[in-house]
Each structure stands twice: as C-alpha cells, then as structure tokens.
SERO-4910 file (N, C-alpha, C, O; in steps of 0.05 Angstrom, whole numbers):
BEGIN
 pado doro    nc1    nc2    nc3   cac1   cac2   cac3    cc1    cc2    cc3    oc1    oc2    oc3
  Met    A  -1021    152   -332  -1007    131   -328   -978    136   -340   -958    123   -333
  Asn    A   -979    158   -361   -954    161   -367   -935    182   -343   -911    189   -343
  Arg    A   -959    189   -323   -941    207   -309   -921    187   -287   -899    193   -280
  Leu    A   -936    165   -280   -931    144   -263   -892    126   -278   -870    121   -268
  Ile    A   -902    123   -303   -874    111   -321   -853    124   -316   -834    110   -309
  Val    A   -848    151   -316   -820    163   -311   -808    161   -286   -784    157   -282
  Pro    A   -831    165   -263   -816    154   -236   -809    138   -245   -787    138   -256
  Ile    A   -825    114   -244   -815     80   -239   -790     72   -260   -777     51   -258
  Leu    A   -785     95   -282   -761     91   -296   -738     99   -278   -720     83   -272
  Met    A   -740    122   -270   -719    132   -250   -713    118   -229   -689    114   -224
  Leu    A   -731    110   -215   -725     82   -188   -707     71   -200   -683     73   -196
  Leu    A   -721     54   -222   -703     29   -231   -674     37   -242   -655     22   -236
  Val    A   -671     56   -256   -637     71   -262   -627     67   -236   -611     49   -235
  Cys    A   -633     77   -217   -625     89   -187   -614     60   -178   -592     55   -169
  Phe    A   -639     40   -182   -633     15   -167   -609     -6   -182   -590    -13   -168
  Ile    A   -611    -11   -200   -597    -26   -222   -562     -2   -218   -541    -15   -216
  Ser    A   -561     21   -218   -537     33   -212   -528     25   -186   -504     19   -182
  Ala    A   -549     27   -163   -529     25   -133   -524     -4   -135   -506     -9   -119
  Cys    A   -535    -35   -153   -531    -61   -153   -505    -69   -167   -495    -91   -163
  Leu    A   -493    -48   -186   -477    -56   -200   -451    -46   -197   -446    -22   -198
  Pro    A   -427    -70   -191   -406    -63   -174   -383    -30   -188   -380    -24   -212
  Thr    A   -376    -20   -171   -359     -1   -177   -332     -6   -175   -320    -20   -158
  Ser    A   -321     10   -197   -293     -1   -203   -270     -2   -187   -271     19   -174
  Lys    A   -257    -10   -183   -230    -10   -163   -213      4   -175   -202      3   -196
  Gln    A   -213     26   -149   -188     43   -153   -166     39   -138   -171     45   -114
  Tyr    A   -147     33   -141   -121     33   -132    -98     47   -129    -86     54   -149
  Thr    A    -87     53   -101    -65     72    -99    -42     62    -93    -38     44    -76
  Glu    A    -26     73   -107      1     69   -117     21     67    -84     28     87    -71
  Leu    A     27     44    -77     47     48    -48     65     64    -58     69     65    -83
  Glu    A     78     77    -39    101     91    -32    116     71    -40    114     48    -30
  Thr    A    140     80    -66    168     66    -73    186     66    -55    180     86    -43
  Tyr    A    206     56    -44    223     46    -36    248     38    -59    246     24    -80
  Ile    A    274     52    -44    299     36    -68    326     36    -53    340     56    -50
  Phe    A    334     10    -43    355      9    -32    384     -7    -41    380    -23    -59
  Asp    A    405     -7    -34    423    -14    -47    431    -46    -36    444    -52    -16
  Ser    A    426    -53    -45    430    -92    -39    457    -95    -20    455   -108      1
  Ala    A    474    -86    -26    498    -85     -7    499    -77     23    519    -80     37
  Asp    A    478    -69     32    476    -48     54    454    -76     68    450    -74     92
  Ser    A    440    -99     55    427   -123     73    436   -141     59    434   -142     34
  Gln    A    448   -162     77    441   -200     84    416   -199     63    418   -200     39
  Ser    A    393   -197     78    368   -212     72    340   -192     63    344   -168     64
  Ile    A    315   -200     57    300   -191     60    272   -204     67    262   -224     57
  Leu    A    260   -185     89    231   -205    107    213   -188     93    218   -163     90
  Ile    A    182   -208     78    170   -183     74    143   -205     93    142   -229     98
  Glu    A    125   -181    100    106   -197    112     86   -183    112     83   -160    121
  Val    A     63   -203     97     31   -190     82      5   -210     85      1   -231     73
  Gly    A    -11   -196    103    -27   -209    110    -47   -228     86    -53   -252     83
  His    A    -52   -206     75    -79   -218     57    -64   -199     28    -49   -179     28
  Gly    A    -75   -214      6    -66   -195    -23    -47   -215    -43    -51   -239    -48
  Glu    A    -28   -200    -52    -11   -214    -72     13   -202    -57     13   -182    -43
  Val    A     35   -221    -63     67   -216    -59     83   -226    -93     82   -249   -101
  Val    A     93   -208   -103     98   -213   -132    136   -206   -127    145   -184   -124
  Ile    A    151   -230   -129    179   -228   -132    195   -227   -155    193   -247   -168
  Leu    A    207   -215   -162    214   -210   -188    246   -209   -183    254   -204   -161
  Glu    A    263   -212   -204    294   -210   -196    299   -184   -216    292   -181   -240
  Ser    A    316   -164   -196    327   -146   -209    341   -144   -238    351   -163   -251
  Glu    A    338   -114   -245    353   -108   -266    382    -99   -262    398    -98   -280
  Asp    A    387    -92   -235    413    -72   -226    420    -91   -194    413   -115   -193
  Asp    A    432    -81   -173    444    -88   -151    419    -76   -134    418    -82   -110
  Arg    A    403    -61   -144    384    -51   -115    360    -62   -111    346    -72   -129
  Val    A    353    -61    -89    314    -74    -90    311    -48    -83    324    -30    -71
  Lys    A    279    -53    -99    261    -37   -104    230    -46    -96    222    -68   -103
  Val    A    219    -32    -85    193    -37    -65    170    -19    -73    169      5    -70
  Gly    A    150    -36    -86    118    -14    -85    103    -27    -90    106    -50    -83
  Gly    A     79    -22   -104     58    -47   -102     36    -28   -104     41     -4   -109
  Gln    A      3    -39   -100    -16    -18   -106    -37    -27    -80    -34    -49    -68
  Val    A    -56     -9    -75    -73    -22    -51    -98     -7    -63    -97     11    -79
  Leu    A   -124    -21    -51   -144    -14    -60   -157     -1    -36   -175     14    -43
  Phe    A   -152     -3     -4   -163     19     16   -137     24     27   -128      9     44
  Ala    A   -124     45     16   -107     61     27    -99     70     51    -77     69     63
  Asp    A   -131     85     61   -136     93     88   -138     65    109   -137     66    134
  Glu    A   -141     46     95   -143     28    123   -123     -4    124   -128    -28    127
  Met    A    -94     17    120    -65     -7    112    -52     13    127    -54     37    129
  Asp    A    -32     -8    141    -11     -9    157     16     -6    134      6    -19    116
  Tyr    A     33     -1    128     57      1    106     76      6    115     75     29    125
  Gln    A    100     -7    117    124      8    139    147    -10    123    143    -34    122
  Val    A    167     -2    113    191     -8     99    212      7    115    210     30    123
  Ser    A    234    -12    120    254     -4    142    284    -20    118    284    -37    100
  Ser    A    303     -5    130    338    -30    122    350    -24    149    346     -5    164
  Thr    A    366    -49    153    383    -45    176    406    -55    157    405    -58    133
  Glu    A    434    -61    179    454    -71    161    446   -108    154    452   -116    132
  Lys    A    440   -118    164    426   -147    162    405   -151    144    406   -171    131
  Gln    A    384   -134    142    356   -135    131    338   -122    120    338   -100    132
  Ile    A    328   -122    108    303    -96     91    282   -106    104    281   -130    106
  Ser    A    262    -92    115    242   -105    130    215    -89    105    213    -67     94
  Ile    A    200   -111    106    167    -97     90    146   -104     98    139   -126     90
  Lys    A    130    -91    114    111    -99    127     81    -83    116     77    -58    117
  Ala    A     56   -106    103     37    -90     90     10   -110    105     10   -134    110
  His    A     -9    -90    109    -30   -102    121    -60    -89    117    -65    -66    124
  Val    A    -70    -99    110   -106    -80    100   -116    -83    132   -119   -106    140
  Asn    A   -119    -70    145   -136    -64    172   -175    -72    160   -193    -55    164
  Arg    A   -179    -93    150   -203    -92    147   -219   -129    145   -212   -144    127
  Asn    A   -231   -133    157   -240   -160    157   -257   -164    129   -273   -149    118
  Asn    A   -246   -191    122   -260   -204    100   -249   -182     72   -266   -171     57
  Pro    A   -221   -179     69   -216   -156     50   -221   -175     27   -224   -199     31
  Pro    A   -222   -164     -1   -226   -172    -32   -192   -197    -33   -170   -195    -22
  Asp    A   -200   -213    -47   -166   -229    -48   -150   -203    -57   -140   -188    -41
  Ile    A   -150   -200    -79   -127   -176    -86   -127   -141    -67   -114   -120    -72
  Ser    A   -136   -144    -57   -141   -111    -41   -110   -103    -30   -107    -85    -13
  Leu    A    -88   -117    -40    -69   -112    -28    -47   -123    -56    -55   -141    -70
  Arg    A    -15   -108    -64    -10   -120    -83     20   -109    -78     25    -86    -87
  Val    A     37   -121    -68     62   -113    -60     84   -128    -87     78   -150    -94
  Glu    A    109   -114   -100    122   -116   -108    152   -111   -106    159    -88   -105
  Val    A    170   -133   -105    195   -130    -99    212   -145   -115    210   -169   -119
  His    A    233   -125   -125    251   -136   -147    276   -139   -133    284   -119   -122
  Val    A    290   -160   -130    310   -167   -121    333   -172   -127    339   -195   -135
  Pro    A    353   -153   -124    387   -167   -148    388   -202   -138    371   -212   -123
  Lys    A    409   -216   -149    419   -244   -147    425   -252   -116    430   -231   -103
  Glu    A    425   -268   -105    436   -291    -87    431   -269    -54    445   -266    -35
  Leu    A    409   -258    -61    397   -251    -36    386   -270    -20    386   -291    -32
  Leu    A    376   -273      4    360   -295     24    328   -276     24    330   -254     35
  Val    A    312   -280     18    290   -266     12    258   -289     29    248   -310     21
  Lys    A    254   -272     51    240   -294     73    207   -275     64    203   -251     61
  Val    A    189   -294     61    153   -280     63    147   -298     84    154   -322     87
  Glu    A    130   -279    100    108   -295    115     80   -285    108     78   -261    107
  Ser    A     56   -302    101     37   -287    104     14   -307    115     16   -331    119
  Asp    A     -9   -288    119    -34   -309    127    -49   -314     99    -52   -338     99
  Ser    A    -57   -305     81    -83   -315     57    -62   -300     32    -70   -300      9
  Ala    A    -42   -290     37    -34   -277     12    -28   -298     -6    -15   -317      5
  Ser    A    -33   -302    -35    -13   -309    -53     15   -302    -49     20   -285    -32
  Val    A     35   -314    -63     67   -312    -68     73   -317    -94     70   -341   -100
  Phe    A     81   -303   -111     90   -313   -138    123   -304   -139    127   -280   -134
  Val    A    137   -316   -142    171   -318   -152    178   -325   -180    174   -348   -188
  Gln    A    187   -307   -197    192   -318   -225    215   -303   -229    216   -280   -221
  Asn    A    240   -318   -245    257   -312   -258    288   -301   -225    300   -280   -226
  Tyr    A    290   -315   -212    302   -307   -191    326   -332   -187    325   -355   -193
  Gln    A    353   -314   -172    373   -332   -173    375   -321   -147    378   -297   -141
  Gly    A    372   -344   -129    379   -343    -92    359   -361    -78    347   -381    -87
  Asn    A    359   -346    -48    353   -369    -27    322   -355    -23    313   -332    -21
  Leu    A    313   -378    -22    278   -366     -7    266   -383      4    266   -407     -3
  Glu    A    253   -373     25    235   -385     47    205   -375     48    200   -352     55
  Ile    A    189   -392     42    159   -379     39    147   -392     55    146   -416     49
  Ala    A    132   -381     86    109   -392     98     82   -378     93     80   -353     94
  Ser    A     63   -394     88     34   -384     88     15   -395    108     28   -414    115
  Thr    A     -3   -394    120    -23   -398    133    -42   -412    106    -40   -437    104
  Ser    A    -57   -400     87    -72   -410     70    -71   -403     42    -85   -411     23
  Gly    A    -47   -382     43    -46   -370     10    -27   -392     -2     -7   -403      9
  Asn    A    -37   -395    -29    -19   -409    -58     11   -385    -59     16   -361    -56
  Ile    A     23   -413    -66     52   -400    -78     67   -414   -101     74   -438   -102
  Thr    A     70   -394   -120     78   -406   -143    104   -398   -152    109   -374   -147
  Ile    A    120   -409   -164    156   -410   -164    152   -422   -192    137   -440   -199
  Glu    A    171   -406   -205    175   -396   -228    206   -388   -243    217   -367   -249
  Glu    A    215   -417   -247    246   -412   -261    263   -397   -240    269   -373   -240
  Val    A    270   -414   -226    284   -398   -196    300   -422   -195    294   -445   -200
  Ile    A    336   -407   -181    350   -425   -178    365   -423   -153    380   -404   -147
  Gly    A    360   -440   -142    377   -437   -108    365   -461    -89    358   -484    -96
  Glu    A    363   -449    -64    349   -469    -44    324   -453    -30    325   -430    -21
  Met    A    304   -467    -32    273   -460    -24    256   -475     -9    244   -495    -17
  Thr    A    254   -465     14    238   -482     30    210   -461     26    209   -437     27
  Leu    A    184   -484     22    164   -471      9    140   -484     29    134   -508     24
  Arg    A    125   -470     50    112   -486     63     82   -466     68     82   -443     76
  Ser    A     60   -481     62     24   -472     59     14   -488     75     23   -511     73
  Asn    A     -7   -483     96    -15   -504    111    -43   -517     95    -49   -540     94
  Arg    A    -60   -492     82    -78   -499     67    -77   -491     34    -92   -500     17
  Gly    A    -55   -472     30    -59   -468      7    -46   -490    -21    -38   -512    -13
  Asn    A    -45   -487    -44    -31   -500    -63      1   -487    -64      9   -464    -58
  Ile    A     12   -507    -73     40   -500    -79     42   -509   -108     29   -529   -116
  Ser    A     57   -496   -125     75   -495   -147    100   -493   -157    111   -471   -153
  Val    A    112   -508   -168    141   -503   -172    152   -513   -205    151   -537   -212
  Arg    A    161   -493   -221    159   -506   -247    189   -497   -259    199   -478   -248
  Lys    A    199   -506   -275    220   -505   -289    246   -486   -263    251   -462   -263
  Ser    A    255   -505   -247    276   -493   -222    287   -511   -213    278   -534   -209
  Ser    A    316   -498   -206    327   -527   -193    349   -512   -172    354   -488   -173
  Gly    A    363   -534   -152    365   -529   -135    362   -542   -108    372   -564   -114
  Met    A    356   -544    -86    346   -559    -56    323   -541    -50    322   -517    -44
  Ile    A    304   -562    -55    274   -556    -63    259   -569    -35    257   -593    -30
  Ser    A    250   -553    -23    229   -568      1    204   -555      1    199   -530      0
  Ile    A    189   -576      2    154   -563     -9    140   -577     26    152   -598     33
  Val    A    130   -572     35    117   -583     58     81   -564     58     75   -541     53
  Gly    A     64   -586     65     37   -578     61     26   -587     81     40   -597     99
  Asn    A     -6   -584     85    -25   -598    101    -46   -605     85    -51   -629     86
  Tyr    A    -61   -592     68    -84   -595     55    -94   -593     27   -112   -603     14
  Gly    A    -65   -565     22    -73   -562    -12    -49   -576    -29    -26   -579    -20
  Thr    A    -56   -582    -49    -40   -597    -74    -14   -577    -78    -13   -553    -82
  Leu    A     11   -605    -75     33   -600    -79     36   -607   -107     28   -629   -115
  Asn    A     47   -588   -124     55   -584   -158     75   -583   -164     83   -559   -163
  Val    A     89   -597   -170    123   -599   -183    125   -607   -218    117   -628   -228
  Tyr    A    140   -581   -234    143   -595   -260    177   -587   -269    193   -571   -260
  Asn    A    178   -598   -282    209   -594   -293    229   -580   -274    236   -557   -280
  Val    A    240   -594   -250    252   -589   -230    276   -607   -228    275   -631   -228
  His    A    303   -589   -226    326   -607   -225    338   -603   -197    336   -582   -183
  Gly    A    355   -634   -188    376   -615   -166    359   -640   -140    350   -661   -147
  Glu    A    359   -629   -115    343   -648    -94    320   -635    -86    324   -611    -79
  Thr    A    301   -642    -84    269   -640    -91    256   -665    -64    261   -689    -62
  Ala    A    235   -645    -45    230   -667    -22    197   -643    -29    195   -620    -38
  Val    A    179   -663    -21    157   -649    -21    136   -677     -3    129   -700     -8
  Ser    A    133   -664     13    109   -676     43     84   -662     47     80   -638     43
  Thr    A     63   -686     57     43   -662     55     26   -691     83     34   -714     89
  Ile    A      5   -680     91    -11   -702    107    -39   -710     88    -45   -732     79
  Met    A    -52   -688     85    -77   -692     75    -75   -693     40    -88   -711     29
  Gly    A    -58   -674     23    -62   -660      8    -45   -684    -23    -38   -707    -18
  Asn    A    -43   -674    -44    -42   -697    -66    -15   -679    -69     -9   -657    -59
  Val    A     -2   -694    -85     14   -693    -97     21   -696   -129     15   -718   -139
  Val    A     28   -683   -139     29   -692   -171     63   -677   -178     73   -655   -171
  Phe    A     74   -698   -195    107   -685   -202     98   -691   -235     78   -702   -243
  Asp    A    117   -681   -248    119   -686   -273    141   -669   -284    144   -645   -282
  Gly    A    160   -692   -301    185   -688   -315    204   -704   -317    200   -729   -317
  Leu    A    232   -692   -321    244   -712   -326    274   -709   -294    286   -689   -283
  Ile    A    274   -739   -289    293   -746   -268    318   -760   -288    316   -774   -308
  Gln    A    341   -751   -276    370   -761   -289    387   -761   -264    384   -765   -240
  Glu    A    413   -754   -284    438   -760   -256    436   -733   -247    427   -716   -262
  Asp    A    446   -726   -217    446   -722   -195    419   -708   -185    423   -687   -171
  Asp    A    392   -716   -190    367   -715   -194    357   -736   -164    359   -760   -165
  Val    A    349   -724   -146    341   -741   -123    304   -728   -119    298   -705   -116
  Val    A    291   -745   -121    258   -733   -114    243   -748    -94    238   -771   -101
  Arg    A    232   -740    -67    222   -757    -56    187   -736    -49    181   -713    -44
  Leu    A    177   -756    -51    146   -753    -42    130   -759    -25    122   -782    -31
  Glu    A    120   -752     -7    106   -760     16     85   -754     19     82   -731     10
  Thr    A     59   -766     30     34   -761     35     22   -778     53     27   -802     51
  Asp    A      6   -771     72     -3   -795     85    -30   -804     69    -31   -824     55
  His    A    -48   -789     73    -71   -796     54    -82   -778     33   -106   -777     28
  Gly    A    -65   -765     20    -69   -754    -15    -60   -769    -27    -51   -787    -14
  Thr    A    -59   -770    -55    -48   -786    -82    -33   -770    -85    -31   -746    -78
  Val    A    -13   -795   -103     10   -783   -112      9   -795   -139      7   -819   -146
  Ser    A     13   -767   -156     16   -779   -186     45   -772   -199     50   -748   -198
  Val    A     59   -783   -207     83   -783   -222     75   -788   -255     58   -804   -264
  Thr    A     87   -775   -265     97   -777   -299    122   -763   -308    127   -739   -309
  Leu    A    139   -789   -315    162   -782   -328    160   -783   -345    142   -796   -357
  Lys    A    186   -762   -363    193   -762   -393    209   -792   -398    228   -803   -387
  Arg    A    196   -796   -414    220   -826   -428    242   -826   -427    250   -847   -418
  Asp    A    264   -806   -434    298   -802   -434    293   -804   -405    297   -828   -405
  Ser    A    288   -799   -382    288   -810   -353    310   -834   -350    313   -852   -367
  Ala    A    324   -832   -329    341   -837   -323    349   -847   -286    369   -837   -276
  Leu    A    329   -868   -270    337   -866   -255    320   -880   -241    296   -878   -249
  Ser    A    325   -899   -215    323   -920   -196    300   -905   -180    301   -881   -175
  Phe    A    277   -925   -172    252   -919   -153    243   -940   -138    245   -964   -142
  Gln    A    228   -925   -117    218   -936    -99    193   -927    -95    191   -903   -100
  Val    A    171   -940    -87    150   -937    -79    138   -953    -59    139   -978    -62
  Arg    A    126   -943    -33    113   -957    -14     92   -943     -9     90   -918     -9
  Ser    A     67   -969     -1     42   -944      6     33   -972     26     34   -995     17
  Thr    A     22   -964     57     12   -981     76    -11   -989     69    -16  -1013     69
  Ser    A    -26   -973     62    -54   -988     50    -66   -976     30    -90   -982     25
  Gly    A    -50   -956     15    -63   -951    -14    -56   -962    -35    -36   -977    -35
  Asp    A    -71   -955    -60    -63   -985    -83    -44   -964    -96    -45   -939    -99
  Val    A    -21   -988   -106      5   -967   -125     -4   -988   -153    -11  -1011   -155
  Thr    A      1   -967   -173      0   -970   -197     15   -958   -211     15   -934   -217
  Cys    A     39   -983   -221     60   -973   -233     66   -975   -264     85   -989   -271
  Met    A     51   -963   -281     43   -965   -313     82   -973   -327     83   -973   -352
  Leu    A     94   -976   -321    123   -980   -333    123  -1004   -354    106  -1022   -351
  Pro    A    140  -1005   -372    148  -1029   -378    164  -1040   -370    183  -1026   -363
  Asp    A    164  -1077   -364    182  -1088   -353    193  -1085   -320    212  -1087   -305
  Ile    A    166  -1080   -321    167  -1073   -289    147  -1088   -277    126  -1094   -288
  Ser    A    158  -1096   -243    137  -1120   -230    141  -1101   -202    158  -1089   -189
  Ser    A    102  -1106   -200     90  -1087   -181     76  -1110   -162     73  -1133   -169
  Ser    A     70  -1101   -138     44  -1108   -127     19  -1083   -126     19  -1064   -141
  Thr    A     -1  -1088   -106    -13  -1074   -105     -8  -1046    -76    -24  -1028    -72
  Arg    A     19  -1052    -60     26  -1043    -44     57  -1026    -51     66  -1008    -36
  Ser    A     71  -1034    -73     95  -1029    -71    101  -1029   -106     87  -1040   -123
  Cys    A    124  -1015   -110    133  -1018   -136    161  -1016   -138    167   -996   -124
  Asp    A    184  -1027   -149    223  -1022   -148    224  -1020   -179    203  -1021   -191
  Gly    A    239  -1018   -187    257  -1014   -209    272   -992   -222    273   -974   -206
  Lys    A    283   -986   -240    303   -969   -253    294   -973   -280    284   -994   -289
  Ile    A    300   -943   -295    296   -927   -322    317   -924   -332    328   -903   -327
  Gly    A    331   -942   -346    358   -933   -367    377   -929   -346    379   -947   -328
  Ala    A    394   -906   -345    425   -913   -323    415   -911   -298    432   -914   -280
  Gly    A    396   -907   -293    384   -910   -265    397   -882   -249    385   -876   -228
  Asp    A    415   -868   -254    437   -848   -246    417   -830   -219    423   -824   -196
  Gly    A    393   -827   -236    374   -807   -213    359   -828   -193    358   -852   -198
  Ala    A    342   -809   -160    331   -824   -157    311   -811   -152    312   -786   -150
  Leu    A    277   -831   -146    255   -822   -129    248   -839   -113    252   -862   -119
  Lys    A    236   -833    -87    223   -856    -71    200   -846    -72    200   -823    -80
  Ile    A    176   -856    -66    149   -842    -65    137   -864    -36    141   -889    -38
  Arg    A    128   -855    -17    118   -866      6     80   -845      6     69   -823      4
  Thr    A     74   -877     10     36   -853     21     27   -877     47     34   -901     46
  Val    A     12   -869     68      0   -883     96    -27   -900     75    -29   -925     74
  Ser    A    -45   -883     63    -74   -899     47    -74   -883     19    -89   -892      1
  Gly    A    -64   -869     15    -58   -852     -8    -58   -865    -29    -48   -887    -24
  Ala    A    -65   -864    -54    -60   -878    -77    -38   -858    -94    -34   -834    -96
  Val    A    -23   -889   -109      2   -882   -121      2   -884   -152     -6   -906   -162
  Thr    A      7   -867   -167      4   -876   -198     36   -873   -214     44   -850   -213
  Leu    A     48   -884   -223     68   -877   -232     72   -887   -265     67   -911   -270
  Gln    A     80   -868   -288     80   -874   -313     88   -861   -325     87   -838   -317
  Leu    A    100   -864   -347    116   -847   -373     95   -830   -385     71   -834   -381
  Thr    A    108   -807   -403     94   -791   -416     82   -802   -438    101   -811   -451
  Pro    A     59   -807   -451     49   -819   -475     66   -810   -494     63   -817   -518
***
C-alpha cells in the first residue's frame, strides 16, 4: 500500500503544478525619445491592451511600455515633420486584457490621437487636445485641459476634473462625467449617461441618449438654466420650487449663468441636487 502512495502523491503534485497559472513575464518595449519641436501631433494605434498618456516633464516625447508576448507582436515607432507614429499590435487571438501596455509621455499643447480596437485608454494630467476612438475599449480622462473628442462604440467613457471643449460619443457603454467645466456634449444611443458636478457661468452641458437613462446630480452652489425633454421616458426633477411633468422639466438655479439641456427618446431622466 505504501508503495502506491508515493507515486500517487507525485502525480497529484504534478497535476496541481500544471493547473496553477504561471507568473506573467513582461518584456520591456524599446524606448524612443523625440524632440516635440519636430512634430505637431502624435498618432497611437493599439489593438488590444492598455494605452497610458501622461504629461512629459520636459519638451520631449517618450515612448515605452511592456508586452507579454514579445515574439508575437508588431511594434513600430517613427517620426516625420508633422507626426510621431506609434503602432503596437499583439498577433494573437483572444490575448489577455493587459497583454500589452504602451506608455507615452507628451509635452503640453500637442495633439494626441489614439485609435484602438479593445485597448483601454487612460490620460491623466495633460494639457493639450485629444482625439480618441475605440471599438470596445474603455476611455478614462482625468485632469485634462483642452479639446477632447472621445468615442467608444461598446466601451465605457469617464471624464473627471477636466475642462475645455469636451465631446463624448458612445453607443452601448456608460458615459460618466464628473466635475468638468467648459462646453460638454455627451451623446449615446443605448448607453446610460451620468453627470455629477458643478455648473456655473460659461459652463454649457448637453446630454442626449435615445434609450438609456440620464442621471444628473448638481452641486448646490450651481447657477444654471436647465431644460429637460423626453419623448416617452419618465422625467423626475427633484429640485425645490420647480414645476415639472412626466416628460419635461424647465427652470433656473441661482443666477442661471450656466446651461444644461437633456434629451432622451425613451430613457428615464433624474435631476437632483447633492444631499
């Protein structure tokens, strides 16, 4: 009996070891550094994985990152008089979510364009213009100043503590906007829209969805005029001294210097002040 126990234990150990996930071994991508005076914009094309854009500490563009399957990827970085081009693609079916991470440090005032399939895009502490388009990846923007055009067909988009001219377009994902200032336009077909923040002088906010919901929470020191319309969705305006119907809501808070317009087809709308 004892003679059988040892081989069985050895087989169990081998089986368990084979089933345990192996640690991921990432390879550093080759680093590229460019003088920003040589280019007017940056184009980043990443199929899957993650793109991180941060503001550079000097006037140079720095490109780097990590990849999980170094022998199965295409990585090309080039520069012309008008544009720095970054292309990174993992040639593998159904790669892990973070099989590739591209990190780009960008000086102020450059135009940054990102095109992706399912890669998530994260931009933080940047002053300049952004154009980001994704099929299904999530887009996250934090503390950015400039013109922003953000599109994701099936991914979620989140913008926090940013200002400028902000355009957010989706189809199915949730579009979240927190504490933004300037001109903000959010539009989707099936997705939900969430707005939370302060609207005051010179702030113009337009929120539209056909079949998703719109949820707006305004800070109590907001000053704006607002108009809410829905074709067949329920409208709930939980504001003091405001008259509303089940399909519309109009009014003014404070001096009314800012503006808020909400439109849905069948989506429900909720408008309230912070507790």
